[in-house]
C-alpha positions as CSV (number, residue, x, y, z in Angstrom):
1,M,38.5,-29.9,-132.0
2,T,38.9,-26.8,-129.7
3,N,37.9,-26.9,-126.1
4,S,35.2,-24.4,-126.7
5,S,33.7,-26.6,-129.5
6,Q,33.9,-29.6,-127.3
7,D,32.2,-27.7,-124.4
8,E,29.4,-26.5,-126.8
9,R,28.8,-30.1,-127.9
10,T,28.7,-31.4,-124.4
11,G,26.4,-28.7,-123.3
12,G,24.2,-29.2,-126.3
13,A,23.9,-33.0,-125.6
14,A,23.0,-32.2,-122.0
15,L,20.3,-29.8,-123.1
16,E,18.9,-32.3,-125.6
17,A,18.9,-35.0,-122.9
18,A,16.9,-32.8,-120.6
19,R,14.4,-32.1,-123.3
20,R,14.0,-35.9,-124.0
21,E,13.3,-36.4,-120.3
22,K,10.5,-33.9,-120.5
23,L,9.2,-35.7,-123.7
24,H,9.1,-39.0,-121.7
25,K,7.2,-37.2,-118.9
26,L,4.6,-36.1,-121.4
27,E,4.3,-39.6,-122.7
28,A,3.9,-40.9,-119.2
29,M,1.0,-38.5,-118.8
30,G,-0.7,-39.9,-121.9
31,I,0.1,-36.8,-124.0
32,D,1.5,-37.2,-127.5
33,P,4.6,-34.9,-127.5
34,W,4.2,-34.5,-131.3
35,G,0.6,-33.1,-131.1
36,G,-2.1,-33.4,-133.7
37,R,-4.9,-31.5,-135.3
38,F,-5.7,-28.2,-133.5
39,D,-8.7,-26.6,-135.1
40,S,-10.3,-23.2,-134.7
41,H,-7.2,-21.3,-133.5
42,A,-6.9,-17.8,-134.8
43,P,-3.8,-16.0,-136.1
44,I,-2.1,-14.0,-133.4
45,R,-2.5,-10.9,-135.4
46,A,-6.3,-11.4,-135.5
47,I,-6.3,-12.1,-131.7
48,R,-4.3,-8.9,-131.0
49,A,-6.9,-7.0,-133.2
50,R,-9.6,-8.0,-130.6
51,Q,-8.0,-6.0,-127.8
52,N,-10.8,-3.4,-128.2
53,E,-13.2,-6.0,-126.9
54,I,-11.6,-6.1,-123.5
55,G,-13.8,-4.5,-120.9
56,V,-17.0,-4.6,-122.9
57,E,-18.5,-6.8,-120.2
58,P,-17.7,-5.9,-116.5
59,G,-15.8,-8.5,-114.5
60,G,-17.9,-8.2,-111.3
61,E,-16.2,-7.8,-107.9
62,G,-13.1,-9.5,-106.8
63,A,-12.5,-11.1,-103.4
64,T,-11.6,-7.8,-101.8
65,G,-14.7,-6.2,-102.9
66,K,-12.8,-4.1,-105.5
67,P,-13.8,-4.2,-109.1
68,A,-12.2,-7.3,-110.8
69,R,-10.3,-7.0,-114.1
70,P,-12.7,-6.3,-117.0
71,R,-13.5,-9.4,-119.0
72,G,-12.0,-10.1,-122.3
73,P,-12.9,-12.3,-125.2
74,K,-12.2,-16.1,-125.2
75,V,-9.5,-16.9,-127.7
76,R,-7.6,-19.9,-129.0
77,A,-4.0,-19.5,-130.3
78,A,-1.1,-21.7,-131.4
79,G,2.6,-20.9,-131.8
80,R,6.2,-21.5,-131.0
81,V,7.6,-20.6,-127.5
82,V,10.2,-17.9,-128.0
83,L,10.4,-16.5,-124.5
84,Q,9.9,-18.1,-121.1
85,R,9.8,-16.7,-117.5
86,K,9.0,-18.6,-114.4
87,T,8.1,-17.1,-111.0
88,G,6.8,-19.6,-108.4
89,K,3.3,-20.7,-109.4
90,L,3.2,-18.4,-112.5
91,I,4.7,-18.9,-115.9
92,F,4.9,-16.3,-118.6
93,L,5.5,-17.5,-122.2
94,D,5.8,-15.6,-125.4
95,I,4.5,-17.5,-128.4
96,Q,4.7,-16.5,-132.1
97,D,3.1,-17.6,-135.3
98,W,3.7,-16.2,-138.8
99,T,1.5,-13.2,-138.1
100,G,2.8,-12.0,-134.8
101,R,3.7,-12.6,-131.1
102,I,1.8,-12.5,-127.9
103,Q,2.3,-13.3,-124.2
104,L,0.7,-16.2,-122.3
105,F,0.0,-16.2,-118.6
106,L,-0.2,-19.6,-117.0
107,G,-1.2,-19.9,-113.3
108,K,-1.3,-23.2,-111.5
109,K,-4.7,-22.4,-110.2
110,Q,-6.1,-21.4,-113.6
111,V,-4.8,-24.3,-115.7
112,G,-5.2,-27.0,-113.0
113,E,-2.8,-29.8,-111.8
114,E,-2.6,-31.5,-115.2
115,G,-2.1,-28.3,-117.1
116,W,0.6,-27.2,-114.7
117,A,2.4,-30.5,-115.1
118,V,2.3,-30.0,-118.9
119,A,3.6,-26.5,-118.5
120,Q,6.7,-27.8,-116.6
121,C,7.6,-29.8,-119.7
122,V,7.6,-26.7,-122.0
123,D,10.9,-25.5,-123.4
124,L,11.9,-22.7,-125.7
125,G,11.2,-23.7,-129.3
126,D,8.2,-26.0,-128.4
127,L,4.9,-25.6,-130.2
128,V,1.9,-25.1,-127.9
129,G,-1.7,-24.3,-128.1
130,V,-3.8,-22.3,-125.6
131,D,-7.4,-21.6,-124.8
132,G,-8.0,-18.6,-122.6
133,E,-9.1,-15.0,-122.1
134,L,-7.5,-12.1,-123.9
135,N,-6.8,-9.4,-121.4
136,R,-4.1,-7.1,-120.0
137,T,-1.7,-7.6,-117.1
138,R,-1.4,-5.0,-114.4
139,T,1.4,-3.4,-116.4
140,G,-0.9,-3.2,-119.4
141,E,0.7,-5.9,-121.6
142,L,-1.8,-7.7,-123.9
143,T,-1.9,-11.3,-122.7
144,I,-3.8,-14.5,-123.1
145,F,-4.7,-15.8,-119.6
146,A,-4.5,-19.5,-120.2
147,E,-7.3,-21.8,-119.1
148,R,-6.0,-24.8,-120.9
149,L,-2.6,-25.6,-122.4
150,H,-2.2,-28.0,-125.3
151,F,1.1,-29.5,-126.2
152,L,1.6,-29.6,-130.0
153,T,5.3,-30.4,-130.7
154,K,8.4,-31.0,-128.6
155,A,11.6,-29.4,-130.0
156,L,14.5,-31.7,-129.1
157,A,17.2,-29.2,-130.2
158,P,17.5,-26.0,-128.3
159,P,17.2,-22.7,-130.2
160,P,20.4,-20.7,-131.0
161,A,21.9,-18.7,-128.2
162,K,20.3,-15.3,-127.8
163,H,23.4,-13.2,-128.1
164,K,25.7,-15.4,-130.2
165,G,22.8,-16.7,-132.3
166,L,22.9,-16.9,-136.1
167,Q,25.3,-14.2,-136.8
168,D,27.1,-15.7,-139.8
169,P,25.2,-15.0,-143.0
170,E,26.0,-18.4,-144.5
171,L,24.9,-20.2,-141.3
172,R,21.6,-18.3,-141.4
173,Q,21.1,-19.3,-145.1
174,R,22.0,-22.9,-144.4
175,L,19.7,-23.1,-141.4
176,R,17.0,-21.0,-142.9
177,Y,14.3,-22.6,-140.7
178,L,16.0,-21.1,-137.7
179,D,16.6,-17.8,-139.5
180,L,12.9,-17.6,-140.1
181,I,12.1,-18.3,-136.5
182,H,14.7,-16.1,-134.8
183,G,15.9,-13.6,-137.4
184,E,14.5,-10.1,-137.1
185,G,12.2,-9.4,-140.0
186,V,13.2,-12.5,-141.9
187,L,9.8,-14.2,-142.1
188,E,8.1,-10.9,-143.0
189,R,10.7,-10.4,-145.8
190,F,9.8,-13.8,-147.4
191,L,6.1,-13.2,-146.9
192,R,6.5,-9.9,-148.7
193,R,8.2,-11.8,-151.5
194,T,5.1,-13.9,-151.8
195,R,2.9,-10.8,-152.0
196,I,5.1,-9.4,-154.7
197,V,4.9,-12.5,-156.8
198,Q,1.1,-12.7,-156.3
199,S,0.8,-9.1,-157.4
200,V,2.8,-9.8,-160.6
201,R,0.4,-12.5,-161.5
202,Q,-2.7,-10.4,-160.7
203,T,-1.4,-7.4,-162.7
204,L,-0.7,-9.6,-165.8
205,G,-4.0,-11.4,-165.4
206,A,-5.9,-8.1,-165.3
207,E,-4.1,-7.2,-168.6
208,G,-5.3,-10.4,-170.3
209,F,-2.1,-12.4,-170.1
210,V,-2.2,-16.2,-169.5
211,E,0.3,-18.1,-167.5
212,V,1.9,-21.2,-169.0
213,E,4.5,-23.7,-168.0
214,G,7.3,-24.5,-170.4
215,P,9.8,-27.3,-170.2
216,T,12.8,-27.0,-167.8
217,L,14.8,-29.6,-169.7
218,H,15.8,-28.4,-173.1
219,A,17.4,-30.3,-176.0
220,V,19.1,-27.1,-177.1
221,A,20.4,-24.4,-174.7
222,G,19.0,-21.1,-176.0
223,G,17.4,-17.8,-175.4
224,A,20.4,-16.3,-173.6
225,A,24.2,-16.1,-173.7
226,A,24.8,-18.2,-170.6
227,R,26.4,-21.6,-169.7
228,P,23.8,-24.3,-168.9
229,F,23.8,-27.2,-166.5
230,T,24.0,-30.5,-168.4
231,T,22.3,-33.7,-167.6
232,H,21.7,-37.0,-169.4
233,H,18.4,-38.8,-170.2
234,N,19.1,-42.5,-170.1
235,A,16.1,-43.8,-172.0
236,L,16.7,-41.6,-175.0
237,D,20.5,-41.6,-174.5
238,I,20.7,-37.8,-175.1
239,D,22.2,-34.9,-173.2
240,L,19.7,-32.3,-172.0
241,Y,20.1,-28.8,-170.5
242,L,18.4,-27.1,-167.6
243,R,16.9,-24.0,-169.2
244,I,18.8,-20.8,-169.2
245,A,15.9,-18.7,-170.3
246,L,12.1,-19.0,-171.0
247,E,12.1,-17.1,-174.3
248,L,12.1,-19.5,-177.2
249,H,9.3,-21.7,-176.1
250,L,7.1,-18.7,-175.2
251,K,7.6,-17.3,-178.7
252,R,6.6,-20.6,-180.2
253,L,3.3,-20.0,-178.3
254,L,3.0,-16.6,-180.0
255,V,3.2,-18.4,-183.3
256,G,0.5,-20.8,-182.1
257,G,-1.9,-18.0,-181.5
258,M,-1.5,-17.3,-177.7
259,E,-1.3,-13.5,-178.1
260,R,-0.5,-12.6,-174.4
261,V,1.5,-15.1,-172.6
262,Y,3.9,-15.3,-169.6
263,E,5.8,-17.7,-167.5
264,L,7.1,-17.1,-164.0
265,G,9.6,-19.8,-163.2
266,R,13.0,-21.1,-162.3
267,V,16.0,-20.8,-164.7
268,Y,19.5,-22.2,-164.2
269,R,22.9,-20.8,-165.2
270,N,26.1,-22.7,-164.5
271,E,28.0,-19.5,-163.7
272,G,29.3,-17.6,-160.7
273,I,27.8,-16.8,-157.4
274,S,27.7,-13.2,-156.1
275,P,25.5,-10.8,-154.1
276,R,23.4,-10.4,-157.3
277,H,23.7,-13.9,-158.9
278,N,22.5,-17.3,-157.8
279,P,22.8,-20.3,-160.2
280,E,19.1,-21.0,-159.7
281,F,16.8,-18.0,-159.8
282,T,13.3,-16.9,-160.7
283,M,12.5,-15.1,-164.0
284,L,9.4,-13.6,-165.4
285,E,9.1,-13.5,-169.1
286,V,6.1,-11.9,-170.9
287,Y,5.3,-11.7,-174.6
288,Q,2.6,-9.6,-176.2
289,A,1.6,-9.9,-179.8
290,Y,1.3,-6.6,-181.7
291,G,3.3,-4.8,-179.1
292,N,6.9,-3.5,-179.0
293,Y,9.6,-2.5,-176.5
294,E,7.7,0.7,-175.7
295,T,4.6,-1.4,-174.8
296,M,6.9,-3.4,-172.5
297,M,8.2,-0.3,-170.8
298,E,4.6,0.7,-169.9
299,L,3.9,-2.8,-168.7
300,T,7.1,-2.9,-166.6
301,E,6.1,0.3,-164.8
302,R,2.7,-1.1,-164.0
303,V,4.0,-4.4,-162.7
304,I,6.5,-2.7,-160.4
305,L,4.1,-0.1,-159.1
306,E,1.5,-2.7,-158.3
307,A,4.2,-4.8,-156.5
308,I,5.1,-1.8,-154.4
309,R,1.5,-1.2,-153.6
310,A,1.0,-4.9,-152.6
311,T,3.8,-4.5,-150.0
312,G,2.1,-1.5,-148.5
313,Q,4.9,0.8,-149.3
314,D,5.1,4.3,-150.7
315,R,6.6,4.9,-154.2
316,K,9.6,6.7,-152.5
317,L,11.8,4.0,-151.0
318,T,15.3,3.5,-149.9
319,W,17.7,0.7,-150.7
320,G,20.9,0.5,-148.8
321,G,20.4,4.0,-147.7
322,K,20.0,5.3,-151.2
323,P,16.7,7.1,-152.0
324,L,14.6,5.7,-154.8
325,D,11.7,7.4,-156.4
326,F,9.3,5.1,-158.4
327,T,6.9,7.9,-159.4
328,P,6.0,7.2,-163.0
329,P,7.1,7.8,-165.7
330,F,10.5,6.3,-165.0
331,E,13.5,8.1,-166.6
332,R,14.3,7.1,-170.2
333,A,17.7,7.6,-171.8
334,T,19.6,6.0,-174.7
335,Y,22.5,3.7,-174.3
336,D,24.8,6.1,-176.2
337,E,23.6,9.1,-174.2
338,L,24.4,7.4,-170.9
339,F,27.7,6.1,-172.3
340,A,28.8,9.6,-173.2
341,R,27.5,11.1,-170.0
342,H,29.3,8.7,-167.6
343,T,32.6,8.0,-169.6
344,G,33.1,11.4,-171.3
345,A,33.8,9.6,-174.5
346,D,32.1,9.5,-177.8
347,P,30.6,6.0,-178.2
348,A,31.2,6.2,-182.0
349,D,34.9,7.1,-181.6
350,A,36.9,3.8,-182.0
351,D,40.1,5.4,-180.7
352,A,38.4,6.7,-177.6
353,L,36.9,3.3,-176.9
354,G,40.3,1.6,-177.4
355,A,41.9,4.0,-174.9
356,L,39.1,3.4,-172.3
357,A,39.4,-0.4,-172.8
358,M,43.2,-0.2,-172.2
359,E,42.6,2.0,-169.1
360,L,40.2,-0.7,-167.7
361,G,42.5,-3.5,-168.6
362,L,40.0,-5.2,-170.9
363,D,41.1,-7.9,-173.3
364,T,40.1,-6.6,-176.8
365,Q,41.7,-9.3,-178.9
366,G,39.3,-10.6,-181.6
367,K,36.3,-8.9,-180.1
368,H,33.7,-6.9,-182.0
369,P,33.9,-3.2,-181.2
370,D,30.3,-3.3,-179.8
371,V,31.3,-6.0,-177.4
372,I,34.2,-3.9,-176.2
373,K,31.9,-0.9,-175.9
374,N,29.4,-3.0,-173.9
375,E,32.1,-4.2,-171.5
376,I,33.1,-0.6,-170.9
377,F,29.4,0.3,-170.3
378,E,29.1,-2.5,-167.8
379,Q,32.2,-1.3,-165.8
380,K,31.9,2.5,-166.1
381,V,28.2,3.2,-166.5
382,E,25.9,0.6,-165.0
383,N,27.0,1.1,-161.3
384,R,26.2,4.9,-161.7
385,L,22.6,4.3,-162.7
386,T,20.6,4.8,-159.6
387,G,17.3,5.0,-161.5
388,P,14.9,3.6,-162.0
389,V,16.0,4.4,-165.6
390,F,15.2,2.7,-168.9
391,V,18.3,2.3,-171.0
392,L,17.2,2.3,-174.6
393,D,18.5,1.3,-178.0
394,Y,21.5,-1.1,-177.6
395,P,24.0,-1.9,-180.3
396,A,22.3,-4.4,-182.6
397,S,25.3,-6.7,-182.9
398,I,24.9,-7.8,-179.2
399,C,21.2,-8.4,-179.5
400,P,20.6,-11.4,-181.8
401,L,16.9,-11.8,-180.9
402,T,15.9,-8.2,-181.2
403,K,14.3,-6.2,-184.1
404,R,16.4,-3.5,-185.6
405,K,15.3,0.2,-185.5
406,S,13.6,1.3,-188.7
407,G,16.2,3.2,-190.8
408,R,19.0,2.4,-188.3
409,P,19.9,-1.3,-188.5
410,E,22.9,-0.8,-186.2
411,I,20.5,-0.1,-183.3
412,A,18.3,-2.7,-181.6
413,E,14.9,-1.9,-180.1
414,R,15.9,-3.1,-176.7
415,F,15.8,-1.6,-173.2
416,E,17.2,-2.6,-169.8
417,L,15.8,-1.2,-166.6
418,F,18.5,-0.3,-164.1
419,I,17.9,0.4,-160.4
420,C,20.8,1.0,-158.0
421,G,23.2,-0.3,-160.6
422,M,21.3,-3.5,-161.1
423,E,19.7,-4.7,-164.3
424,V,16.2,-5.6,-163.2
425,A,14.4,-5.9,-166.5
426,N,15.3,-6.5,-170.1
427,A,12.9,-6.2,-173.1
428,Y,12.9,-6.2,-176.9
429,T,10.8,-5.5,-179.9
430,E,11.1,-9.2,-180.9
431,L,12.7,-10.2,-184.1
432,N,10.2,-12.2,-186.2
433,D,12.1,-12.4,-189.5
434,P,13.1,-16.1,-189.8
435,E,15.9,-15.6,-192.3
436,L,17.5,-12.8,-190.4
437,Q,17.1,-14.7,-187.2
438,E,18.8,-17.8,-188.7
439,N,21.6,-15.6,-190.0
440,L,22.2,-13.9,-186.6
441,F,22.2,-17.2,-184.8
442,S,24.8,-18.5,-187.3
443,R,27.0,-15.5,-186.7
444,Q,26.6,-15.8,-182.9
445,L,27.6,-19.5,-183.0
446,A,30.5,-19.0,-185.5
447,G,33.1,-18.4,-182.8
448,L,32.2,-21.4,-180.6
449,S,33.8,-24.8,-180.7
450,E,31.6,-27.8,-181.8
451,D,31.7,-29.4,-178.4
452,D,30.5,-26.2,-176.7
453,S,27.1,-26.7,-175.1
454,M,25.9,-23.4,-176.5
455,A,27.1,-24.1,-180.1
456,R,23.9,-25.5,-181.4
457,M,21.1,-23.6,-183.2
458,D,17.5,-24.1,-182.1
459,R,16.4,-25.0,-185.6
460,D,12.9,-25.8,-184.5
461,F,12.5,-22.2,-183.3
462,V,13.6,-20.9,-186.7
463,R,11.1,-23.3,-188.3
464,A,8.4,-21.9,-186.0
465,L,9.2,-18.4,-187.2
466,R,8.7,-19.5,-190.8
467,H,5.1,-20.1,-190.0
468,G,4.7,-16.5,-188.9
469,M,5.2,-15.0,-185.5
470,P,3.3,-11.7,-185.0
471,P,5.2,-8.5,-184.3
472,A,5.6,-8.5,-180.5
473,G,7.2,-7.0,-177.4
474,G,8.9,-9.3,-175.0
475,L,10.0,-8.6,-171.4
476,G,12.1,-10.4,-168.7
477,I,12.1,-9.3,-165.1
478,G,14.5,-10.8,-162.5
479,I,12.1,-11.5,-159.6
480,D,14.8,-12.0,-157.0
481,R,16.4,-8.6,-157.8
482,L,13.0,-6.9,-157.8
483,V,12.4,-8.4,-154.3
484,M,15.8,-7.3,-153.2
485,L,14.9,-3.7,-154.0
486,L,11.4,-3.8,-152.5
487,T,12.6,-5.4,-149.3
488,D,15.9,-3.4,-148.9
489,S,18.0,-6.5,-149.1
490,Q,21.6,-6.2,-150.1
491,T,22.2,-9.7,-151.4
492,I,20.2,-12.1,-153.6
493,R,20.7,-14.8,-150.9
494,E,18.6,-12.9,-148.5
495,V,15.5,-13.1,-150.7
496,I,15.9,-16.8,-151.9
497,L,14.8,-19.2,-149.2
498,F,17.4,-21.8,-150.0
499,P,20.3,-20.4,-152.0
500,L,23.0,-22.7,-153.3
501,L,25.7,-23.2,-150.8
502,R,28.9,-25.3,-150.6
503,P,28.3,-28.7,-149.1
504,E,28.5,-28.6,-145.3
505,A,31.8,-29.8,-144.0
506,D,31.6,-32.9,-141.9
507,A,31.3,-32.0,-138.2
């Protein structure tokens, strides 16, 4: 242990001891340091909005015969103490709640002996309530002039140091509760995420879609090419998988007659962690009977535009300094057009693809040419797609759940929406031919070993298709990535309240 670390611990223990002493003083005064119900307090934002009521009633004359301060409305607030200044028989506190921040003025004369004794026990991080008059100080700062102070919760641990603070991103994510309190704009970012999710639900509800909840434990890992988390059910003595996608159960509901259906929920993939990937993330999947991938393009635009509106932003945004224009309609271009534009190679020229693959150091052994082409696309094209741009018509061989284009069976009716090099949405004209679906599943699984968790076909899904699934469009939107874009956040961890982190080392 370094001397500085030891000093920090010693100092922290002394600070906590001082706070405990104040806690005991409160108890000695008959005050519960953990507070209780505190009704009728208003959000700080609403209190600040009442500043135009100051001075409606005159304050009469002061002791000197000069006009007293104009009267303001009586208010009740509650919040966490984030700033504290003491000057003799006056104390100034800044408190904040999840709507804003405001200054409190506590004078010994105004709050009385008991209130003043309580005020001496207040530390940064404590939660307090106040009854008082909303007014302005001589310098014009909007302030609640306290008439009564209520103690609501004692914080035993001091807040992070003002200047050192929570600078390390991993520490901020691990101690998200402190990040929300002290991080500039952090709480607002997560409240904005909530508004985005609410907007998605409202948009889909207005379009006649119903929200459902599918199982998170699956007997067969399906619906995406991803490695699942495995668990075991003791009573049935079977392995189960945390879902990697929502798709196959939602399509069963199309078979069952639920013509417009969606789920907005968590999915889990036992894969890497990066600025754009977290093993646990939020996915929206939507299915519409009698639609296709063009129907889903139109729906995607509406969902995103309404989400932007819900955050109070303009359609022209920036992300990481890059300008983004969400004015509809979004750009549309085919996969092959974009491949040729950004690589300079003919996507149908096998020799050109081989040379590109060699240049990029890709392993081509035993791979289908379309898989190689897609790996080139991922490396050479995707990061150049500022967008928003709908990439249309993918190679059919890499899309086993997608309907083929009429007259062009080598092309799948699929799009991906790219924004700033990120895939944000993925949609298909859904394949509803049970025999072709079974055949494509078989081909997909042919190269996997028997003990691979992804090497089992979902035969019940194929059985469901045999009972007739209507032609349909299906859409998936990565909610976390959408929130990243609409909050100008550069990593997925900044928009997930509790991202997965390595276990904390023992102190």
